[in-house]
Structures are given as C-alpha cells and as structure tokens.
HTML snippet that shows the backbone in 3Dmol.js (N, CA, C, O; Angstrom):
<script src="https://3Dmol.org/build/3Dmol-min.js"></script>
<div id="view" style="width:600px;height:400px;position:relative"></div>
<script>
const pdb = `
ATOM      1  N   UNK A   1      25.660   1.254  -2.029  1.00  0.00           N
ATOM      2  CA  UNK A   1      24.796   1.355  -3.205  1.00  0.00           C
ATOM      3  C   UNK A   1      23.460   0.675  -2.968  1.00  0.00           C
ATOM      4  O   UNK A   1      22.415   1.169  -3.392  1.00  0.00           O
ATOM      5  N   UNK A   2      23.501  -0.452  -2.291  1.00  0.00           N
ATOM      6  CA  UNK A   2      22.272  -1.188  -2.028  1.00  0.00           C
ATOM      7  C   UNK A   2      21.349  -0.392  -1.109  1.00  0.00           C
ATOM      8  O   UNK A   2      20.125  -0.474  -1.215  1.00  0.00           O
ATOM      9  N   UNK A   3      21.953   0.379  -0.205  1.00  0.00           N
ATOM     10  CA  UNK A   3      21.167   1.197   0.716  1.00  0.00           C
ATOM     11  C   UNK A   3      20.384   2.267  -0.037  1.00  0.00           C
ATOM     12  O   UNK A   3      19.259   2.597   0.338  1.00  0.00           O
ATOM     13  N   UNK A   4      20.971   2.799  -1.084  1.00  0.00           N
ATOM     14  CA  UNK A   4      20.285   3.815  -1.893  1.00  0.00           C
ATOM     15  C   UNK A   4      19.015   3.234  -2.505  1.00  0.00           C
ATOM     16  O   UNK A   4      17.970   3.884  -2.493  1.00  0.00           O
ATOM     17  N   UNK A   5      19.092   2.032  -3.032  1.00  0.00           N
ATOM     18  CA  UNK A   5      17.910   1.409  -3.635  1.00  0.00           C
ATOM     19  C   UNK A   5      16.854   1.065  -2.582  1.00  0.00           C
ATOM     20  O   UNK A   5      15.656   1.164  -2.847  1.00  0.00           O
ATOM     21  N   UNK A   6      17.291   0.666  -1.408  1.00  0.00           N
ATOM     22  CA  UNK A   6      16.332   0.368  -0.335  1.00  0.00           C
ATOM     23  C   UNK A   6      15.608   1.638   0.096  1.00  0.00           C
ATOM     24  O   UNK A   6      14.383   1.642   0.217  1.00  0.00           O
ATOM     25  N   UNK A   7      16.351   2.707   0.327  1.00  0.00           N
ATOM     26  CA  UNK A   7      15.748   3.979   0.750  1.00  0.00           C
ATOM     27  C   UNK A   7      14.833   4.519  -0.343  1.00  0.00           C
ATOM     28  O   UNK A   7      13.720   4.961  -0.057  1.00  0.00           O
ATOM     29  N   UNK A   8      15.286   4.487  -1.578  1.00  0.00           N
ATOM     30  CA  UNK A   8      14.467   4.968  -2.700  1.00  0.00           C
ATOM     31  C   UNK A   8      13.207   4.133  -2.862  1.00  0.00           C
ATOM     32  O   UNK A   8      12.136   4.677  -3.133  1.00  0.00           O
ATOM     33  N   UNK A   9      13.317   2.823  -2.701  1.00  0.00           N
ATOM     34  CA  UNK A   9      12.154   1.942  -2.808  1.00  0.00           C
ATOM     35  C   UNK A   9      11.147   2.187  -1.699  1.00  0.00           C
ATOM     36  O   UNK A   9       9.944   2.236  -1.954  1.00  0.00           O
ATOM     37  N   UNK A  10      11.620   2.340  -0.479  1.00  0.00           N
ATOM     38  CA  UNK A  10      10.713   2.604   0.653  1.00  0.00           C
ATOM     39  C   UNK A  10      10.039   3.959   0.483  1.00  0.00           C
ATOM     40  O   UNK A  10       8.838   4.091   0.720  1.00  0.00           O
ATOM     41  N   UNK A  11      10.807   4.965   0.072  1.00  0.00           N
ATOM     42  CA  UNK A  11      10.224   6.285  -0.160  1.00  0.00           C
ATOM     43  C   UNK A  11       9.168   6.230  -1.263  1.00  0.00           C
ATOM     44  O   UNK A  11       8.123   6.872  -1.154  1.00  0.00           O
ATOM     45  N   UNK A  12       9.432   5.475  -2.312  1.00  0.00           N
ATOM     46  CA  UNK A  12       8.465   5.334  -3.407  1.00  0.00           C
ATOM     47  C   UNK A  12       7.189   4.646  -2.939  1.00  0.00           C
ATOM     48  O   UNK A  12       6.095   5.013  -3.366  1.00  0.00           O
ATOM     49  N   UNK A  13       7.318   3.671  -2.081  1.00  0.00           N
ATOM     50  CA  UNK A  13       6.134   2.985  -1.542  1.00  0.00           C
ATOM     51  C   UNK A  13       5.326   3.928  -0.666  1.00  0.00           C
ATOM     52  O   UNK A  13       4.095   3.907  -0.705  1.00  0.00           O
ATOM     53  N   UNK A  14       6.000   4.752   0.119  1.00  0.00           N
ATOM     54  CA  UNK A  14       5.290   5.731   0.949  1.00  0.00           C
ATOM     55  C   UNK A  14       4.532   6.725   0.073  1.00  0.00           C
ATOM     56  O   UNK A  14       3.377   7.047   0.351  1.00  0.00           O
ATOM     57  N   UNK A  15       5.177   7.206  -0.979  1.00  0.00           N
ATOM     58  CA  UNK A  15       4.514   8.133  -1.914  1.00  0.00           C
ATOM     59  C   UNK A  15       3.348   7.441  -2.603  1.00  0.00           C
ATOM     60  O   UNK A  15       2.298   8.053  -2.800  1.00  0.00           O
ATOM     61  N   UNK A  16       3.514   6.184  -2.969  1.00  0.00           N
ATOM     62  CA  UNK A  16       2.445   5.404  -3.601  1.00  0.00           C
ATOM     63  C   UNK A  16       1.224   5.302  -2.689  1.00  0.00           C
ATOM     64  O   UNK A  16       0.099   5.528  -3.134  1.00  0.00           O
ATOM     65  N   UNK A  17       1.436   4.966  -1.428  1.00  0.00           N
ATOM     66  CA  UNK A  17       0.319   4.844  -0.476  1.00  0.00           C
ATOM     67  C   UNK A  17      -0.341   6.195  -0.260  1.00  0.00           C
ATOM     68  O   UNK A  17      -1.568   6.289  -0.240  1.00  0.00           O
ATOM     69  N   UNK A  18       0.461   7.244  -0.096  1.00  0.00           N
ATOM     70  CA  UNK A  18      -0.090   8.584   0.092  1.00  0.00           C
ATOM     71  C   UNK A  18      -0.923   9.015  -1.118  1.00  0.00           C
ATOM     72  O   UNK A  18      -2.004   9.582  -0.963  1.00  0.00           O
ATOM     73  N   UNK A  19      -0.418   8.747  -2.310  1.00  0.00           N
ATOM     74  CA  UNK A  19      -1.132   9.108  -3.531  1.00  0.00           C
ATOM     75  C   UNK A  19      -2.444   8.339  -3.647  1.00  0.00           C
ATOM     76  O   UNK A  19      -3.459   8.900  -4.061  1.00  0.00           O
ATOM     77  N   UNK A  20      -2.428   7.070  -3.288  1.00  0.00           N
ATOM     78  CA  UNK A  20      -3.646   6.266  -3.316  1.00  0.00           C
ATOM     79  C   UNK A  20      -4.705   6.853  -2.398  1.00  0.00           C
ATOM     80  O   UNK A  20      -5.872   6.950  -2.776  1.00  0.00           O
ATOM     81  N   UNK A  21      -4.308   7.243  -1.202  1.00  0.00           N
ATOM     82  CA  UNK A  21      -5.249   7.832  -0.240  1.00  0.00           C
ATOM     83  C   UNK A  21      -5.762   9.178  -0.742  1.00  0.00           C
ATOM     84  O   UNK A  21      -6.942   9.487  -0.577  1.00  0.00           O
ATOM     85  N   UNK A  22      -4.899   9.976  -1.348  1.00  0.00           N
ATOM     86  CA  UNK A  22      -5.320  11.277  -1.874  1.00  0.00           C
ATOM     87  C   UNK A  22      -6.306  11.127  -3.033  1.00  0.00           C
ATOM     88  O   UNK A  22      -7.258  11.901  -3.135  1.00  0.00           O
ATOM     89  N   UNK A  23      -6.092  10.156  -3.892  1.00  0.00           N
ATOM     90  CA  UNK A  23      -7.028   9.918  -4.991  1.00  0.00           C
ATOM     91  C   UNK A  23      -8.368   9.467  -4.443  1.00  0.00           C
ATOM     92  O   UNK A  23      -9.413   9.907  -4.923  1.00  0.00           O
ATOM     93  N   UNK A  24      -8.355   8.600  -3.450  1.00  0.00           N
ATOM     94  CA  UNK A  24      -9.594   8.153  -2.808  1.00  0.00           C
ATOM     95  C   UNK A  24     -10.333   9.353  -2.196  1.00  0.00           C
ATOM     96  O   UNK A  24     -11.548   9.480  -2.344  1.00  0.00           O
ATOM     97  N   UNK A  25      -9.599  10.217  -1.519  1.00  0.00           N
ATOM     98  CA  UNK A  25     -10.220  11.406  -0.914  1.00  0.00           C
ATOM     99  C   UNK A  25     -10.780  12.345  -1.969  1.00  0.00           C
ATOM    100  O   UNK A  25     -11.850  12.923  -1.780  1.00  0.00           O
ATOM    101  N   UNK A  26     -10.067  12.503  -3.079  1.00  0.00           N
ATOM    102  CA  UNK A  26     -10.530  13.345  -4.180  1.00  0.00           C
ATOM    103  C   UNK A  26     -11.876  12.841  -4.708  1.00  0.00           C
ATOM    104  O   UNK A  26     -12.800  13.624  -4.927  1.00  0.00           O
ATOM    105  N   UNK A  27     -11.972  11.539  -4.905  1.00  0.00           N
ATOM    106  CA  UNK A  27     -13.217  10.971  -5.431  1.00  0.00           C
ATOM    107  C   UNK A  27     -14.357  11.090  -4.433  1.00  0.00           C
ATOM    108  O   UNK A  27     -15.494  11.359  -4.822  1.00  0.00           O
ATOM    109  N   UNK A  28     -14.070  10.894  -3.155  1.00  0.00           N
ATOM    110  CA  UNK A  28     -15.117  11.034  -2.135  1.00  0.00           C
ATOM    111  C   UNK A  28     -15.607  12.467  -2.041  1.00  0.00           C
ATOM    112  O   UNK A  28     -16.794  12.702  -1.816  1.00  0.00           O
ATOM    113  N   UNK A  29     -14.704  13.433  -2.212  1.00  0.00           N
ATOM    114  CA  UNK A  29     -15.089  14.843  -2.168  1.00  0.00           C
ATOM    115  C   UNK A  29     -15.983  15.217  -3.345  1.00  0.00           C
ATOM    116  O   UNK A  29     -16.778  16.151  -3.244  1.00  0.00           O
ATOM    117  N   UNK A  30     -15.863  14.506  -4.445  1.00  0.00           N
ATOM    118  CA  UNK A  30     -16.684  14.758  -5.631  1.00  0.00           C
ATOM    119  C   UNK A  30     -17.922  13.868  -5.667  1.00  0.00           C
ATOM    120  O   UNK A  30     -18.617  13.817  -6.682  1.00  0.00           O
ATOM    121  N   UNK A  31     -18.204  13.168  -4.572  1.00  0.00           N
ATOM    122  CA  UNK A  31     -19.371  12.285  -4.428  1.00  0.00           C
ATOM    123  C   UNK A  31     -19.407  11.180  -5.474  1.00  0.00           C
ATOM    124  O   UNK A  31     -20.479  10.766  -5.915  1.00  0.00           O
ATOM    125  N   UNK A  32     -18.234  10.707  -5.865  1.00  0.00           N
ATOM    126  CA  UNK A  32     -18.168   9.561  -6.765  1.00  0.00           C
ATOM    127  C   UNK A  32     -18.372   8.287  -5.958  1.00  0.00           C
ATOM    128  O   UNK A  32     -18.149   8.264  -4.748  1.00  0.00           O
ATOM    129  N   UNK A  33     -18.794   7.240  -6.631  1.00  0.00           N
ATOM    130  CA  UNK A  33     -19.028   5.975  -5.950  1.00  0.00           C
ATOM    131  C   UNK A  33     -17.695   5.370  -5.516  1.00  0.00           C
ATOM    132  O   UNK A  33     -16.859   5.027  -6.352  1.00  0.00           O
ATOM    133  N   UNK A  34     -17.507   5.244  -4.215  1.00  0.00           N
ATOM    134  CA  UNK A  34     -16.307   4.615  -3.666  1.00  0.00           C
ATOM    135  C   UNK A  34     -16.735   3.585  -2.646  1.00  0.00           C
ATOM    136  O   UNK A  34     -17.754   3.731  -1.972  1.00  0.00           O
ATOM    137  N   UNK A  35     -15.940   2.550  -2.549  1.00  0.00           N
ATOM    138  CA  UNK A  35     -16.207   1.493  -1.575  1.00  0.00           C
ATOM    139  C   UNK A  35     -15.597   1.904  -0.239  1.00  0.00           C
ATOM    140  O   UNK A  35     -15.073   3.009  -0.099  1.00  0.00           O
ATOM    141  N   UNK A  36     -15.669   1.024   0.716  1.00  0.00           N
ATOM    142  CA  UNK A  36     -15.090   1.265   2.025  1.00  0.00           C
ATOM    143  C   UNK A  36     -13.581   1.479   1.913  1.00  0.00           C
ATOM    144  O   UNK A  36     -12.930   0.941   1.017  1.00  0.00           O
ATOM    145  N   UNK A  37     -13.041   2.267   2.830  1.00  0.00           N
ATOM    146  CA  UNK A  37     -11.611   2.546   2.816  1.00  0.00           C
ATOM    147  C   UNK A  37     -10.786   1.276   2.989  1.00  0.00           C
ATOM    148  O   UNK A  37      -9.648   1.209   2.525  1.00  0.00           O
ATOM    149  N   UNK A  38     -11.345   0.279   3.645  1.00  0.00           N
ATOM    150  CA  UNK A  38     -10.638  -0.976   3.865  1.00  0.00           C
ATOM    151  C   UNK A  38     -10.353  -1.715   2.562  1.00  0.00           C
ATOM    152  O   UNK A  38      -9.395  -2.483   2.482  1.00  0.00           O
ATOM    153  N   UNK A  39     -11.172  -1.490   1.551  1.00  0.00           N
ATOM    154  CA  UNK A  39     -11.022  -2.176   0.266  1.00  0.00           C
ATOM    155  C   UNK A  39     -10.366  -1.292  -0.797  1.00  0.00           C
ATOM    156  O   UNK A  39     -10.537  -1.531  -1.992  1.00  0.00           O
ATOM    157  N   UNK A  40      -9.633  -0.296  -0.376  1.00  0.00           N
ATOM    158  CA  UNK A  40      -9.066   0.680  -1.312  1.00  0.00           C
ATOM    159  C   UNK A  40      -8.139   0.028  -2.327  1.00  0.00           C
ATOM    160  O   UNK A  40      -8.140   0.411  -3.497  1.00  0.00           O
ATOM    161  N   UNK A  41      -7.353  -0.944  -1.902  1.00  0.00           N
ATOM    162  CA  UNK A  41      -6.418  -1.587  -2.836  1.00  0.00           C
ATOM    163  C   UNK A  41      -7.113  -2.504  -3.829  1.00  0.00           C
ATOM    164  O   UNK A  41      -6.572  -2.759  -4.905  1.00  0.00           O
ATOM    165  N   UNK A  42      -8.285  -3.000  -3.500  1.00  0.00           N
ATOM    166  CA  UNK A  42      -9.011  -3.847  -4.443  1.00  0.00           C
ATOM    167  C   UNK A  42      -9.582  -3.042  -5.608  1.00  0.00           C
ATOM    168  O   UNK A  42      -9.720  -3.554  -6.719  1.00  0.00           O
ATOM    169  N   UNK A  43      -9.907  -1.802  -5.347  1.00  0.00           N
ATOM    170  CA  UNK A  43     -10.558  -0.965  -6.353  1.00  0.00           C
ATOM    171  C   UNK A  43      -9.664   0.154  -6.880  1.00  0.00           C
ATOM    172  O   UNK A  43     -10.154   1.059  -7.555  1.00  0.00           O
ATOM    173  N   UNK A  44      -8.376   0.112  -6.590  1.00  0.00           N
ATOM    174  CA  UNK A  44      -7.514   1.235  -6.933  1.00  0.00           C
ATOM    175  C   UNK A  44      -7.458   1.500  -8.436  1.00  0.00           C
ATOM    176  O   UNK A  44      -7.387   2.659  -8.845  1.00  0.00           O
ATOM    177  N   UNK A  45      -7.489   0.472  -9.258  1.00  0.00           N
ATOM    178  CA  UNK A  45      -7.410   0.715 -10.700  1.00  0.00           C
ATOM    179  C   UNK A  45      -8.665   1.421 -11.211  1.00  0.00           C
ATOM    180  O   UNK A  45      -8.587   2.241 -12.126  1.00  0.00           O
ATOM    181  N   UNK A  46      -9.811   1.108 -10.630  1.00  0.00           N
ATOM    182  CA  UNK A  46     -11.035   1.822 -10.984  1.00  0.00           C
ATOM    183  C   UNK A  46     -10.962   3.271 -10.501  1.00  0.00           C
ATOM    184  O   UNK A  46     -11.392   4.184 -11.206  1.00  0.00           O
ATOM    185  N   UNK A  47     -10.415   3.482  -9.296  1.00  0.00           N
ATOM    186  CA  UNK A  47     -10.287   4.831  -8.759  1.00  0.00           C
ATOM    187  C   UNK A  47      -9.319   5.669  -9.599  1.00  0.00           C
ATOM    188  O   UNK A  47      -9.562   6.851  -9.843  1.00  0.00           O
ATOM    189  N   UNK A  48      -8.247   5.062 -10.027  1.00  0.00           N
ATOM    190  CA  UNK A  48      -7.274   5.774 -10.866  1.00  0.00           C
ATOM    191  C   UNK A  48      -7.931   6.197 -12.176  1.00  0.00           C
ATOM    192  O   UNK A  48      -7.747   7.322 -12.641  1.00  0.00           O
ATOM    193  N   UNK A  49      -8.690   5.291 -12.759  1.00  0.00           N
ATOM    194  CA  UNK A  49      -9.377   5.590 -14.008  1.00  0.00           C
ATOM    195  C   UNK A  49     -10.389   6.720 -13.829  1.00  0.00           C
ATOM    196  O   UNK A  49     -10.468   7.625 -14.658  1.00  0.00           O
ATOM    197  N   UNK A  50     -11.159   6.664 -12.750  1.00  0.00           N
ATOM    198  CA  UNK A  50     -12.147   7.718 -12.479  1.00  0.00           C
ATOM    199  C   UNK A  50     -11.465   9.055 -12.221  1.00  0.00           C
ATOM    200  O   UNK A  50     -11.918  10.094 -12.701  1.00  0.00           O
ATOM    201  N   UNK A  51     -10.376   9.024 -11.461  1.00  0.00           N
ATOM    202  CA  UNK A  51      -9.637  10.252 -11.171  1.00  0.00           C
ATOM    203  C   UNK A  51      -9.135  10.882 -12.466  1.00  0.00           C
ATOM    204  O   UNK A  51      -9.230  12.093 -12.661  1.00  0.00           O
ATOM    205  N   UNK A  52      -8.607  10.049 -13.335  1.00  0.00           N
ATOM    206  CA  UNK A  52      -8.084  10.545 -14.611  1.00  0.00           C
ATOM    207  C   UNK A  52      -9.199  11.188 -15.449  1.00  0.00           C
ATOM    208  O   UNK A  52      -9.015  12.260 -16.026  1.00  0.00           O
ATOM    209  N   UNK A  53     -10.352  10.521 -15.506  1.00  0.00           N
ATOM    210  CA  UNK A  53     -11.482  11.067 -16.280  1.00  0.00           C
ATOM    211  C   UNK A  53     -11.986  12.380 -15.686  1.00  0.00           C
ATOM    212  O   UNK A  53     -12.234  13.341 -16.415  1.00  0.00           O
ATOM    213  N   UNK A  54     -12.138  12.418 -14.362  1.00  0.00           N
ATOM    214  CA  UNK A  54     -12.669  13.619 -13.714  1.00  0.00           C
ATOM    215  C   UNK A  54     -11.747  14.817 -13.864  1.00  0.00           C
ATOM    216  O   UNK A  54     -12.199  15.915 -14.187  1.00  0.00           O
ATOM    217  N   UNK A  55     -10.465  14.613 -13.634  1.00  0.00           N
ATOM    218  CA  UNK A  55      -9.550  15.750 -13.745  1.00  0.00           C
ATOM    219  C   UNK A  55      -9.433  16.228 -15.185  1.00  0.00           C
ATOM    220  O   UNK A  55      -9.298  17.425 -15.440  1.00  0.00           O
ATOM    221  N   UNK A  56      -9.485  15.299 -16.116  1.00  0.00           N
ATOM    222  CA  UNK A  56      -9.441  15.688 -17.539  1.00  0.00           C
ATOM    223  C   UNK A  56     -10.686  16.493 -17.899  1.00  0.00           C
ATOM    224  O   UNK A  56     -10.614  17.457 -18.661  1.00  0.00           O
ATOM    225  N   UNK A  57     -11.819  16.092 -17.348  1.00  0.00           N
ATOM    226  CA  UNK A  57     -13.080  16.791 -17.620  1.00  0.00           C
ATOM    227  C   UNK A  57     -13.096  18.175 -16.961  1.00  0.00           C
ATOM    228  O   UNK A  57     -13.568  19.139 -17.564  1.00  0.00           O
ATOM    229  N   UNK A  58     -12.584  18.281 -15.727  1.00  0.00           N
ATOM    230  CA  UNK A  58     -12.631  19.537 -14.994  1.00  0.00           C
ATOM    231  C   UNK A  58     -11.600  20.560 -15.487  1.00  0.00           C
ATOM    232  O   UNK A  58     -11.920  21.739 -15.640  1.00  0.00           O
ATOM    233  N   UNK A  59     -10.375  20.112 -15.733  1.00  0.00           N
ATOM    234  CA  UNK A  59      -9.306  21.064 -16.041  1.00  0.00           C
ATOM    235  C   UNK A  59      -8.782  20.966 -17.466  1.00  0.00           C
ATOM    236  O   UNK A  59      -8.071  21.858 -17.929  1.00  0.00           O
ATOM    237  N   UNK A  60      -9.122  19.900 -18.157  1.00  0.00           N
ATOM    238  CA  UNK A  60      -8.628  19.730 -19.515  1.00  0.00           C
ATOM    239  C   UNK A  60      -7.350  18.920 -19.593  1.00  0.00           C
ATOM    240  O   UNK A  60      -6.896  18.578 -20.685  1.00  0.00           O
ATOM    241  N   UNK A  61      -6.765  18.610 -18.439  1.00  0.00           N
ATOM    242  CA  UNK A  61      -5.580  17.761 -18.421  1.00  0.00           C
ATOM    243  C   UNK A  61      -5.647  16.839 -17.202  1.00  0.00           C
ATOM    244  O   UNK A  61      -6.389  17.086 -16.252  1.00  0.00           O
ATOM    245  N   UNK A  62      -4.870  15.800 -17.257  1.00  0.00           N
ATOM    246  CA  UNK A  62      -4.889  14.798 -16.196  1.00  0.00           C
ATOM    247  C   UNK A  62      -4.205  15.370 -14.958  1.00  0.00           C
ATOM    248  O   UNK A  62      -3.194  16.065 -15.061  1.00  0.00           O
ATOM    249  N   UNK A  63      -4.764  15.072 -13.787  1.00  0.00           N
ATOM    250  CA  UNK A  63      -4.223  15.587 -12.537  1.00  0.00           C
ATOM    251  C   UNK A  63      -2.864  15.017 -12.178  1.00  0.00           C
ATOM    252  O   UNK A  63      -2.484  13.937 -12.632  1.00  0.00           O
ATOM    253  N   UNK A  64      -2.139  15.761 -11.355  1.00  0.00           N
ATOM    254  CA  UNK A  64      -0.769  15.371 -11.006  1.00  0.00           C
ATOM    255  C   UNK A  64      -0.712  14.100 -10.175  1.00  0.00           C
ATOM    256  O   UNK A  64       0.303  13.404 -10.206  1.00  0.00           O
ATOM    257  N   UNK A  65      -1.765  13.771  -9.433  1.00  0.00           N
ATOM    258  CA  UNK A  65      -1.755  12.561  -8.617  1.00  0.00           C
ATOM    259  C   UNK A  65      -1.667  11.298  -9.471  1.00  0.00           C
ATOM    260  O   UNK A  65      -1.086  10.299  -9.046  1.00  0.00           O
ATOM    261  N   UNK A  66      -2.234  11.341 -10.653  1.00  0.00           N
ATOM    262  CA  UNK A  66      -2.153  10.196 -11.556  1.00  0.00           C
ATOM    263  C   UNK A  66      -0.700   9.920 -11.935  1.00  0.00           C
ATOM    264  O   UNK A  66      -0.239   8.781 -11.867  1.00  0.00           O
ATOM    265  N   UNK A  67       0.003  10.952 -12.326  1.00  0.00           N
ATOM    266  CA  UNK A  67       1.395  10.783 -12.728  1.00  0.00           C
ATOM    267  C   UNK A  67       2.278  10.412 -11.540  1.00  0.00           C
ATOM    268  O   UNK A  67       3.199   9.606 -11.674  1.00  0.00           O
ATOM    269  N   UNK A  68       1.999  10.994 -10.391  1.00  0.00           N
ATOM    270  CA  UNK A  68       2.758  10.662  -9.190  1.00  0.00           C
ATOM    271  C   UNK A  68       2.538   9.209  -8.791  1.00  0.00           C
ATOM    272  O   UNK A  68       3.465   8.532  -8.349  1.00  0.00           O
ATOM    273  N   UNK A  69       1.308   8.737  -8.949  1.00  0.00           N
ATOM    274  CA  UNK A  69       0.982   7.334  -8.654  1.00  0.00           C
ATOM    275  C   UNK A  69       1.773   6.403  -9.582  1.00  0.00           C
ATOM    276  O   UNK A  69       2.419   5.464  -9.115  1.00  0.00           O
ATOM    277  N   UNK A  70       1.723   6.657 -10.864  1.00  0.00           N
ATOM    278  CA  UNK A  70       2.403   5.807 -11.847  1.00  0.00           C
ATOM    279  C   UNK A  70       3.920   5.859 -11.653  1.00  0.00           C
ATOM    280  O   UNK A  70       4.589   4.826 -11.695  1.00  0.00           O
ATOM    281  N   UNK A  71       4.450   7.041 -11.445  1.00  0.00           N
ATOM    282  CA  UNK A  71       5.891   7.198 -11.278  1.00  0.00           C
ATOM    283  C   UNK A  71       6.378   6.478 -10.015  1.00  0.00           C
ATOM    284  O   UNK A  71       7.387   5.775 -10.058  1.00  0.00           O
ATOM    285  N   UNK A  72       5.676   6.647  -8.904  1.00  0.00           N
ATOM    286  CA  UNK A  72       6.133   6.052  -7.644  1.00  0.00           C
ATOM    287  C   UNK A  72       6.070   4.528  -7.674  1.00  0.00           C
ATOM    288  O   UNK A  72       6.986   3.875  -7.175  1.00  0.00           O
ATOM    289  N   UNK A  73       5.027   3.946  -8.240  1.00  0.00           N
ATOM    290  CA  UNK A  73       4.948   2.487  -8.269  1.00  0.00           C
ATOM    291  C   UNK A  73       5.993   1.915  -9.218  1.00  0.00           C
ATOM    292  O   UNK A  73       6.531   0.838  -8.958  1.00  0.00           O
ATOM    293  N   UNK A  74       6.290   2.606 -10.301  1.00  0.00           N
ATOM    294  CA  UNK A  74       7.331   2.128 -11.214  1.00  0.00           C
ATOM    295  C   UNK A  74       8.719   2.205 -10.591  1.00  0.00           C
ATOM    296  O   UNK A  74       9.526   1.293 -10.771  1.00  0.00           O
ATOM    297  N   UNK A  75       9.002   3.259  -9.876  1.00  0.00           N
ATOM    298  CA  UNK A  75      10.297   3.376  -9.194  1.00  0.00           C
ATOM    299  C   UNK A  75      10.427   2.282  -8.131  1.00  0.00           C
ATOM    300  O   UNK A  75      11.493   1.683  -7.985  1.00  0.00           O
ATOM    301  N   UNK A  76       9.345   2.019  -7.387  1.00  0.00           N
ATOM    302  CA  UNK A  76       9.386   0.959  -6.375  1.00  0.00           C
ATOM    303  C   UNK A  76       9.630  -0.400  -7.021  1.00  0.00           C
ATOM    304  O   UNK A  76      10.395  -1.205  -6.489  1.00  0.00           O
ATOM    305  N   UNK A  77       9.000  -0.667  -8.146  1.00  0.00           N
ATOM    306  CA  UNK A  77       9.207  -1.937  -8.837  1.00  0.00           C
ATOM    307  C   UNK A  77      10.626  -2.066  -9.394  1.00  0.00           C
ATOM    308  O   UNK A  77      11.222  -3.142  -9.339  1.00  0.00           O
ATOM    309  N   UNK A  78      11.152  -0.996  -9.917  1.00  0.00           N
ATOM    310  CA  UNK A  78      12.524  -1.022 -10.429  1.00  0.00           C
ATOM    311  C   UNK A  78      13.510  -1.289  -9.291  1.00  0.00           C
ATOM    312  O   UNK A  78      14.435  -2.087  -9.443  1.00  0.00           O
ATOM    313  N   UNK A  79      13.314  -0.629  -8.162  1.00  0.00           N
ATOM    314  CA  UNK A  79      14.183  -0.869  -7.001  1.00  0.00           C
ATOM    315  C   UNK A  79      14.086  -2.316  -6.534  1.00  0.00           C
ATOM    316  O   UNK A  79      15.094  -2.927  -6.178  1.00  0.00           O
ATOM    317  N   UNK A  80      12.888  -2.854  -6.535  1.00  0.00           N
ATOM    318  CA  UNK A  80      12.709  -4.247  -6.128  1.00  0.00           C
ATOM    319  C   UNK A  80      13.451  -5.200  -7.070  1.00  0.00           C
ATOM    320  O   UNK A  80      14.121  -6.128  -6.618  1.00  0.00           O
ATOM    321  N   UNK A  81      13.330  -4.972  -8.360  1.00  0.00           N
ATOM    322  CA  UNK A  81      14.000  -5.834  -9.342  1.00  0.00           C
ATOM    323  C   UNK A  81      15.519  -5.715  -9.196  1.00  0.00           C
ATOM    324  O   UNK A  81      16.225  -6.723  -9.236  1.00  0.00           O
ATOM    325  N   UNK A  82      16.015  -4.512  -9.029  1.00  0.00           N
ATOM    326  CA  UNK A  82      17.460  -4.320  -8.875  1.00  0.00           C
ATOM    327  C   UNK A  82      17.950  -5.034  -7.611  1.00  0.00           C
ATOM    328  O   UNK A  82      19.004  -5.672  -7.631  1.00  0.00           O
ATOM    329  N   UNK A  83      17.202  -4.933  -6.525  1.00  0.00           N
ATOM    330  CA  UNK A  83      17.602  -5.595  -5.283  1.00  0.00           C
ATOM    331  C   UNK A  83      17.564  -7.119  -5.442  1.00  0.00           C
ATOM    332  O   UNK A  83      18.422  -7.813  -4.898  1.00  0.00           O
ATOM    333  N   UNK A  84      16.594  -7.638  -6.168  1.00  0.00           N
ATOM    334  CA  UNK A  84      16.525  -9.085  -6.382  1.00  0.00           C
ATOM    335  C   UNK A  84      17.663  -9.573  -7.284  1.00  0.00           C
ATOM    336  O   UNK A  84      18.204 -10.658  -7.070  1.00  0.00           O
ATOM    337  N   UNK A  85      18.018  -8.782  -8.275  1.00  0.00           N
ATOM    338  CA  UNK A  85      19.115  -9.157  -9.161  1.00  0.00           C
ATOM    339  C   UNK A  85      20.470  -9.042  -8.461  1.00  0.00           C
ATOM    340  O   UNK A  85      21.401  -9.785  -8.772  1.00  0.00           O
ATOM    341  N   UNK A  86      20.570  -8.124  -7.532  1.00  0.00           N
ATOM    342  CA  UNK A  86      21.815  -7.922  -6.808  1.00  0.00           C
ATOM    343  C   UNK A  86      22.118  -9.100  -5.881  1.00  0.00           C
ATOM    344  O   UNK A  86      23.274  -9.495  -5.725  1.00  0.00           O
ATOM    345  N   UNK A  87      21.080  -9.652  -5.274  1.00  0.00           N
ATOM    346  CA  UNK A  87      21.280 -10.770  -4.338  1.00  0.00           C
ATOM    347  C   UNK A  87      21.420 -11.998  -5.127  1.00  0.00           C
ATOM    348  O   UNK A  87      21.597 -13.078  -4.563  1.00  0.00           O
TER     349      UNK A  87
END
`;
const viewer = $3Dmol.createViewer("view");
viewer.addModel(pdb, "pdb");
viewer.setStyle({}, {cartoon: {color: "spectrum"}});
viewer.zoomTo();
viewer.render();
</script>
C-alpha cells in the first residue's frame, strides 16, 4: 500500500514539473513578461495567474494546464501527508 502512495506521489510531482514548464512555454509564446527559466519556481504563482487570465480571455474558459497543475500538486501533497502519517 505504501508503494502505491510513493508511485502516485512521484508521478504527481513529474506532472507538476511538466505542467509548470508548459505554462512557462505558453506565456513565452504569447510574448508575456517572463523571467529567466532558472527562476521559474520563484514566479510560478504569477505565471499561473497570467495563464489563467490569458486562456480565459482567448477561449472563454480556463486552460487545462491550470487544472492539471492544481490537481497534481494537491495529489502530491496528499501522498506526502499520508506517507508522513503512516510512518
């Protein structure tokens, strides 16, 4: 059972990192103000907010990367808490 939470947590972290990079790429493609790629984690909340505004403006609804980002980080946090409570 513990292995399931470890695998699910690692997979969620991988999806989280991939989603972060995709949101950064989306903003750069739209010529939005972005900092260096090295500082992506420092500005991620601003990037998420900009991504949400841009996709809502372009399509009328929030883009799927926003929901994937929120879902993956929450699953990773839940797995972490369960693993800490288990030990």
